[in-house]
DSSP file (Angstrom, degrees, kcal/mol; ACC not computed):
  #  RESIDUE AA STRUCTURE BP1 BP2  ACC     N-H-->O    O-->H-N    N-H-->O    O-->H-N    TCO  KAPPA ALPHA  PHI   PSI    X-CA   Y-CA   Z-CA
    1    1 A X    >         0   0    0      0, 0.0     3,-2.1     0, 0.0    71,-0.2   0.000 360.0 360.0 360.0 154.9   90.8   93.8  120.5
    2    2 A X  T 3   +     0   0    0      1,-0.3    71,-0.2    69,-0.1    72,-0.2  -0.266 360.0  19.3 -60.2 133.0   92.0   91.2  122.8
    3    3 A X  T 3  S+     0   0    0     69,-2.0    -1,-0.3     1,-0.3    70,-0.1   0.375  90.3 143.6  86.8  -7.8   91.4   87.7  121.4
    4    4 A X    <   -     0   0    0     -3,-2.1    68,-3.5    69,-0.1     2,-0.3  -0.291  45.5-123.2 -62.9 151.1   91.1   89.0  117.8
    5    5 A X  E     -A   71   0A   0     66,-0.2     2,-0.4    -3,-0.1    66,-0.2  -0.768  22.8-170.8-101.3 144.1   92.5   87.0  115.0
    6    6 A X  E     -A   70   0A   0     64,-2.5    64,-2.5    -2,-0.3     2,-0.4  -0.994   7.1-177.8-133.5 136.0   95.1   87.8  112.3
    7    7 A X  E     +A   69   0A   0     -2,-0.4     2,-0.4    62,-0.2    62,-0.2  -0.988  11.8 176.3-132.3 123.8   96.2   86.0  109.2
    8    8 A X  E     -A   68   0A   0     60,-2.2    60,-2.9    -2,-0.4     2,-0.4  -0.970  10.1-166.4-126.4 144.7   99.0   87.5  107.0
    9    9 A X  E     +A   67   0A   0     -2,-0.4     2,-0.3    58,-0.2    58,-0.2  -0.989  18.6 155.8-125.7 140.5  100.7   86.1  103.9
   10   10 A X  E     -A   66   0A   0     56,-2.2    56,-3.1    -2,-0.4     2,-0.2  -0.968  50.1 -78.4-152.2 157.6  103.9   87.4  102.4
   11   11 A X  E     -A   65   0A   0     26,-0.4    28,-2.0    -2,-0.3    54,-0.3  -0.484  52.0-139.9 -56.4 133.4  106.7   86.3  100.3
   12   12 A X        -     0   0    0     52,-2.0    52,-0.3    26,-0.2     2,-0.1  -0.577  20.5 -95.3 -97.8 159.6  109.1   84.3  102.3
   13   13 A X        -     0   0    0     -2,-0.2     7,-0.1    26,-0.1    -1,-0.1  -0.485  58.2 -92.5 -74.6 150.4  112.9   84.3  102.3
   14   14 A X        +     0   0    0      5,-0.3    -1,-0.1     1,-0.1     3,-0.1  -0.304  37.3 176.8 -73.7 145.8  114.3   81.5  100.1
   15   15 A X        +     0   0    0     -3,-0.1     2,-0.3    -2,-0.0    -1,-0.1   0.419  68.2  58.9-117.5  -9.3  115.2   78.0  101.0
   16   16 A X  S >> S-     0   0    0     46,-0.1     4,-2.1     1,-0.1     3,-0.6  -0.863  90.0-106.4-124.1 160.6  116.1   76.8   97.6
   17   17 A X  H 3> S+     0   0    0     -2,-0.3     4,-2.4     1,-0.2     5,-0.2   0.886 116.8  51.7 -56.1 -46.9  118.5   77.7   95.0
   18   18 A X  H 3> S+     0   0    0      1,-0.2     4,-2.1     2,-0.2    -1,-0.2   0.891 113.2  45.8 -55.6 -40.5  115.7   79.2   92.6
   19   19 A X  H <> S+     0   0    0     -3,-0.6     4,-2.3     2,-0.2    -5,-0.3   0.848 109.9  52.6 -73.5 -31.1  114.4   81.4   95.4
   20   20 A X  H  X S+     0   0    0     -4,-2.1     4,-2.4     2,-0.2    -2,-0.2   0.883 108.7  53.0 -70.1 -40.4  117.8   82.6   96.5
   21   21 A X  H  X S+     0   0    0     -4,-2.4     4,-2.6    -5,-0.3    -2,-0.2   0.942 107.9  49.0 -66.3 -46.0  118.5   83.5   92.9
   22   22 A X  H  X S+     0   0    0     -4,-2.1     4,-2.6     1,-0.2    -2,-0.2   0.935 110.2  50.6 -59.9 -45.3  115.3   85.6   92.8
   23   23 A X  H  X S+     0   0    0     -4,-2.3     4,-3.3     2,-0.2     5,-0.2   0.947 110.5  50.7 -56.7 -47.6  116.2   87.4   96.0
   24   24 A X  H  X S+     0   0    0     -4,-2.4     4,-1.7     1,-0.2    -2,-0.2   0.941 112.4  47.3 -55.2 -48.7  119.8   88.1   94.5
   25   25 A X  H  X S+     0   0    0     -4,-2.6     4,-3.5     1,-0.2    -1,-0.2   0.899 109.8  53.3 -56.9 -43.7  118.1   89.5   91.4
   26   26 A X  H  < S+     0   0    0     -4,-2.6    -2,-0.2     1,-0.2    -1,-0.2   0.925 108.7  48.5 -57.5 -50.6  115.8   91.6   93.6
   27   27 A X  H  < S+     0   0    0     -4,-3.3     3,-0.3     1,-0.2    -1,-0.2   0.840 120.0  39.0 -62.9 -31.2  118.6   93.2   95.5
   28   28 A X  H  < S+     0   0    0     -4,-1.7     2,-0.3    -5,-0.2    -2,-0.2   0.918 136.5  14.6 -87.4 -48.0  120.5   94.0   92.2
   29   29 A X    >X  +     0   0    0     -4,-3.5     4,-0.9    -5,-0.2     3,-0.8  -0.720  65.4 171.4-127.6  78.6  117.4   95.0   90.1
   30   30 A X  G >4>S+     0   0    0     -2,-0.3     5,-1.6    -3,-0.3     3,-0.6   0.864  78.7  60.3 -60.4 -34.8  114.4   95.6   92.4
   31   31 A X  G >45S+     0   0    0      1,-0.2     3,-1.2     2,-0.2    -1,-0.2   0.855  95.5  63.5 -66.0 -31.8  112.3   97.1   89.5
   32   32 A X  G <45S+     0   0    0     -3,-0.8    -1,-0.2     1,-0.2    -2,-0.2   0.892 104.3  47.9 -62.4 -34.2  112.6   93.7   87.6
   33   33 A X  G X<5S-     0   0    0     -4,-0.9     3,-1.1    -3,-0.6    -1,-0.2   0.406 114.0-116.5 -78.8  -0.7  110.7   92.1   90.5
   34   34 A X  T < 5 -     0   0    0     -3,-1.2    -3,-0.2    -4,-0.4    -2,-0.1   0.716  66.3 -66.1  73.6  18.1  108.0   94.7   90.6
   35   35 A X  T 3 <S+     0   0    0     -5,-1.6     2,-0.5     1,-0.3    -1,-0.3   0.466  97.9 140.0  83.5   1.2  109.0   95.8   94.1
   36   36 A X    <   +     0   0    0     -3,-1.1     2,-0.3    -6,-0.2    -1,-0.3  -0.673  21.0 155.6 -83.2 115.8  107.9   92.4   95.6
   37   37 A X        -     0   0    0     -2,-0.5   -26,-0.4    -3,-0.1     2,-0.1  -0.912  45.2 -89.2-136.4 166.1  110.4   91.1   98.2
   38   38 A X        -     0   0    0     -2,-0.3     2,-0.3   -26,-0.1   -26,-0.2  -0.427  38.7-162.2 -72.8 153.7  110.3   88.8  101.1
   39   39 A X        -     0   0    0    -28,-2.0     2,-1.1    -2,-0.1   -26,-0.1  -0.996  22.5-125.7-134.1 144.9  109.4   90.1  104.5
   40   40 A X     >  +     0   0    0     -2,-0.3     4,-0.6     1,-0.2   -28,-0.1  -0.743  33.8 172.6 -88.0 100.1  109.9   88.6  108.0
   41   41 A X  H  >  +     0   0    0     -2,-1.1     4,-2.6     1,-0.2     3,-0.3   0.857  59.6  73.6 -82.2 -36.2  106.3   88.6  109.4
   42   42 A X  H  > S+     0   0    0      1,-0.3     4,-2.1     2,-0.2     5,-0.3   0.898  98.5  41.8 -54.5 -51.7  106.8   86.8  112.6
   43   43 A X  H  > S+     0   0    0      1,-0.2     4,-2.4     2,-0.2    -1,-0.3   0.895 115.2  50.9 -71.5 -32.3  108.7   89.4  114.7
   44   44 A X  H  X S+     0   0    0     -4,-0.6     4,-1.2    -3,-0.3    -1,-0.2   0.887 108.8  52.1 -71.3 -36.4  106.4   92.3  113.5
   45   45 A X  H  <>S+     0   0    0     -4,-2.6     5,-2.1     2,-0.2    -2,-0.2   0.854 113.6  42.8 -62.8 -40.3  103.3   90.3  114.4
   46   46 A X  H ><5S+     0   0    0     -4,-2.1     3,-2.4    -5,-0.3    -2,-0.2   0.918 110.6  55.2 -74.7 -45.3  104.6   89.6  117.9
   47   47 A X  H 3<5S+     0   0    0     -4,-2.4    -2,-0.2    -5,-0.3    -1,-0.2   0.818 101.4  60.5 -53.6 -28.4  105.8   93.2  118.3
   48   48 A X  T 3<5S-     0   0    0     -4,-1.2    -1,-0.3    -5,-0.1    -2,-0.2   0.390 129.6 -95.4 -83.2   1.3  102.2   94.3  117.4
   49   49 A X  T < 5S+     0   0    0     -3,-2.4    24,-2.6     1,-0.3     2,-0.3   0.587  83.4 129.1  99.8   9.4  100.9   92.5  120.4
   50   50 A X  E   < -B   72   0A   0     -5,-2.1     2,-0.6    22,-0.2    -1,-0.3  -0.691  51.3-136.4-100.6 152.0   99.8   89.1  118.7
   51   51 A X  E     -B   71   0A   0     20,-3.6    20,-2.4    -2,-0.3     2,-0.2  -0.926  26.5-122.1-104.4 126.3  100.7   85.6  119.7
   52   52 A X  E     +B   70   0A   0     -2,-0.6    18,-0.3    18,-0.2     3,-0.1  -0.484  32.8 172.6 -68.6 129.5  101.7   83.4  116.8
   53   53 A X  E     +     0   0A   0     16,-2.4     2,-0.3     1,-0.3    17,-0.2   0.628  65.0   7.3-100.4 -24.7   99.5   80.3  116.6
   54   54 A X  E     -B   69   0A   0     15,-1.8    15,-2.6     2,-0.0     2,-0.4  -0.985  48.2-167.1-157.5 147.6  100.7   78.9  113.1
   55   55 A X  E     +B   68   0A   0     -2,-0.3     2,-0.3    13,-0.2    13,-0.2  -0.973  16.9 177.7-136.6 122.8  103.3   79.4  110.5
   56   56 A X  E     -B   67   0A   0     11,-1.8    11,-2.3    -2,-0.4     2,-0.4  -0.963  17.1-148.8-132.0 144.2  102.9   77.6  107.2
   57   57 A X  E     +B   66   0A   0     -2,-0.3     2,-0.4     9,-0.2     9,-0.2  -0.949  17.2 179.4-115.3 134.6  105.2   77.8  104.1
   58   58 A X  E     -B   65   0A   0      7,-2.4     7,-2.7    -2,-0.4     2,-0.5  -0.999  15.4-148.9-133.9 133.9  103.7   77.4  100.5
   59   59 A X  E     +B   64   0A   0     -2,-0.4     2,-0.4     5,-0.3     5,-0.2  -0.946  17.3 176.7-110.4 132.1  105.6   77.6   97.3
   60   60 A X  E >  S-B   63   0A   0      3,-2.5     3,-2.2    -2,-0.5    -2,-0.0  -1.000  71.6  -8.5-132.1 122.4  103.9   78.9   94.2
   61   61 A X  T 3  S-     0   0    0     -2,-0.4    -1,-0.1     1,-0.3     3,-0.1   0.889 129.1 -57.6  53.3  44.2  105.6   79.3   90.9
   62   62 A X  T 3  S+     0   0    0      1,-0.2     2,-0.5    -3,-0.1    -1,-0.3   0.428 116.8 112.3  69.0   4.0  108.9   78.6   92.6
   63   63 A X  E <   - B   0  60A   0     -3,-2.2    -3,-2.5   -49,-0.1    -1,-0.2  -0.914  62.6-132.5-110.0 133.4  108.5   81.4   95.1
   64   64 A X  E     - B   0  59A   0     -2,-0.5   -52,-2.0   -52,-0.3     2,-0.4  -0.500  18.3-167.7 -80.6 150.9  107.9   80.8   98.8
   65   65 A X  E     -AB  11  58A   0     -7,-2.7    -7,-2.4   -54,-0.3     2,-0.4  -0.997  11.0-146.7-131.4 144.0  105.2   82.4  100.8
   66   66 A X  E     -AB  10  57A   0    -56,-3.1   -56,-2.2    -2,-0.4     2,-0.5  -0.903   8.4-162.9-108.8 138.0  104.8   82.4  104.6
   67   67 A X  E     -AB   9  56A   0    -11,-2.3   -11,-1.8    -2,-0.4     2,-0.5  -0.988   9.5-166.6-124.8 113.9  101.2   82.4  106.0
   68   68 A X  E     -AB   8  55A   0    -60,-2.9   -60,-2.2    -2,-0.5     2,-0.4  -0.899   5.7-165.3-111.7 126.0  101.2   83.5  109.7
   69   69 A X  E     +AB   7  54A   0    -15,-2.6   -16,-2.4    -2,-0.5   -15,-1.8  -0.912  21.9 165.4-110.2 137.9   98.0   82.9  111.9
   70   70 A X  E     -AB   6  52A   0    -64,-2.5   -64,-2.5    -2,-0.4     2,-0.4  -0.992  29.2-139.1-150.2 153.8   98.0   84.8  115.2
   71   71 A X  E     -AB   5  51A   0    -20,-2.4   -20,-3.6    -2,-0.3     2,-0.2  -0.944  31.7-109.5-117.9 144.0   95.7   86.0  118.1
   72   72 A X  E     - B   0  50A   0    -68,-3.5   -69,-2.0    -2,-0.4   -22,-0.2  -0.522  37.9-122.6 -70.2 134.3   95.8   89.3  119.8
   73   73 A X        -     0   0    0    -24,-2.6   -69,-0.1    -2,-0.2    -1,-0.1  -0.418  30.1-102.2 -70.6 145.7   97.2   88.9  123.5
   74   74 A X    >   -     0   0    0    -72,-0.2     3,-1.7     1,-0.1    -1,-0.1  -0.308  39.3-104.0 -59.8 154.3   94.9   90.1  126.4
   75   75 A X  T 3  S+     0   0    0      1,-0.3    -1,-0.1    -3,-0.1    -2,-0.1   0.824 121.5  47.4 -59.5 -29.8   96.0   93.5  127.7
   76   76 A X  T 3  S+     0   0    0      2,-0.0    -1,-0.3     0, 0.0     2,-0.2   0.501  92.3  98.9 -92.0  -3.6   97.6   91.9  130.8
   77   77 A X    <         0   0    0     -3,-1.7    -4,-0.1     1,-0.1     0, 0.0  -0.578 360.0 360.0 -86.9 147.5   99.6   89.1  128.9
   78   78 A X              0   0    0     -2,-0.2    -1,-0.1    -5,-0.0   -29,-0.1   0.526 360.0 360.0 -70.2 360.0  103.3   89.4  128.0
């Protein structure tokens, strides 16, 4: 509904050597990583009719996560 809020968290693309190595291993051996891979959330959130209010990056066990906070746009908003 218009004005509704959404928060999503996902593994993010690597910015450091260890995370880039993990991504490289995932591309080569996806089962080794349990199928977990980075996703680009921002474009999908905006495409679904939400306006992004915040993006935060958190690193846990050497793996980065992206946390996106968004609000549903009104029906007449671009």
